[in-house]
C-alpha positions in Angstrom: -0.3 -0.2 -0.1 1.1 3.4 -1.2 1.7 6.4 1.2 0.1 9.7 1.1 1.9 12.4 0.7 1.9 15.7 2.1 3.5 19.3 1.3 3.8 21.4 4.8 4.4 24.8 3.3 5.5 26.3 7.4 7.9 29.7 8.5 6.4 29.2 12.0 6.6 27.7 15.6 9.5 24.4 14.7 7.8 22.5 17.2 4.7 22.9 16.0 5.4 22.2 12.5 7.3 18.6 14.1 4.4 18.3 15.7 2.3 18.2 13.0 4.5 16.4 10.6 5.2 13.4 13.5 1.0 13.0 13.7 0.9 12.7 10.8 3.6 9.8 9.7 2.5 7.8 12.5 -1.4 8.9 10.7 0.2 7.0 7.3 1.7 10.7 5.9 5.0 11.1 4.3 5.1 14.7 5.4 7.7 17.0 3.5 8.5 20.7 5.1 9.6 23.3 2.8 10.1 27.0 4.2 10.2 29.0 1.3 8.5 29.7 -1.9 11.4 29.0 -4.3 11.6 25.9 -2.8 8.0 25.0 -2.6 8.3 25.4 -6.2 11.3 23.7 -7.7 9.4 20.3 -5.1 6.0 20.1 -6.5 6.7 18.6 -9.1 9.1 16.3 -7.9 6.8 15.2 -5.0 3.8 15.6 -6.4 2.2 15.6 -3.5 -1.5 14.7 -2.7 -2.4 17.5 -0.5 -1.4 21.0 0.9 -0.7 21.9 4.5 -0.3 25.4 4.8 0.4 27.7 7.3 -1.7 30.9 6.1 -0.1 33.4 8.6 3.7 32.4 8.3 5.0 32.1 4.8 7.1 34.7 2.6 3.9 34.9 0.3 0.8 34.9 1.3 -0.2 31.7 2.3 -3.8 32.5 0.7 -2.3 33.6 -1.6 0.0 30.4 -1.9 -3.3 27.6 -2.1 -5.4 30.3 -4.9 -2.2 30.5 -6.5 -1.9 26.4 -6.3 -5.8 25.6 -6.8 -5.9 28.4 -9.5 -3.2 26.3 -11.6 -4.4 23.7 -14.5 -1.5 21.6 -13.3 -2.0 21.6 -9.7 -6.0 22.6 -9.1 -6.9 19.6 -8.8 -5.0 19.2 -5.0 -6.7 19.0 -2.4 -5.0 22.1 0.5 -6.0 22.2 4.0 -5.1 26.1 4.3 -3.9 26.8 9.1 -5.4 30.1 9.8 -4.6 32.3 13.0 -8.1 33.2 14.5 -11.8 32.3 13.8 -12.6 36.1 12.6 -14.6 35.8 10.3 -12.5 37.8 8.0 -9.5 35.0 8.3 -12.4 32.6 7.6 -13.7 34.5 4.7 -10.2 35.0 3.3 -9.3 30.7 3.9 -12.6 30.4 1.8 -11.6 32.8 -1.3 -8.1 31.5 -1.4 -10.2 27.8 -3.1 -8.3 25.3 0.2 -10.1 22.0 0.8 -10.0 23.0 4.5 -9.4 25.2 7.1 -8.4 24.8 10.5 -8.0 27.6 12.8 -5.0 27.1 14.8 -4.0 29.9 17.9 -1.3 30.3 18.8 
């Protein structure tokens, strides 16, 4: 059985990134952590992930724009995208929905 592949894009708290990575690996996922947009663009076609996890508040290009770019590109539009958003404020939820993300999780830090 092949494992699902995912990319976690975050420049956030190292311990939180590690926590997400460990828990997803325990659940059977191969996780690649990426902290820059350049690294993301280089690795996306190589890794060919099943889904992306993007920390909306902790990337050099805001995570909402990154999600929108992924969903607008014909080659990556089918990828499932989950955003970690910084609060449950209505404007953050609206930005997550408008980004094209399939799911979002509020990460109160």
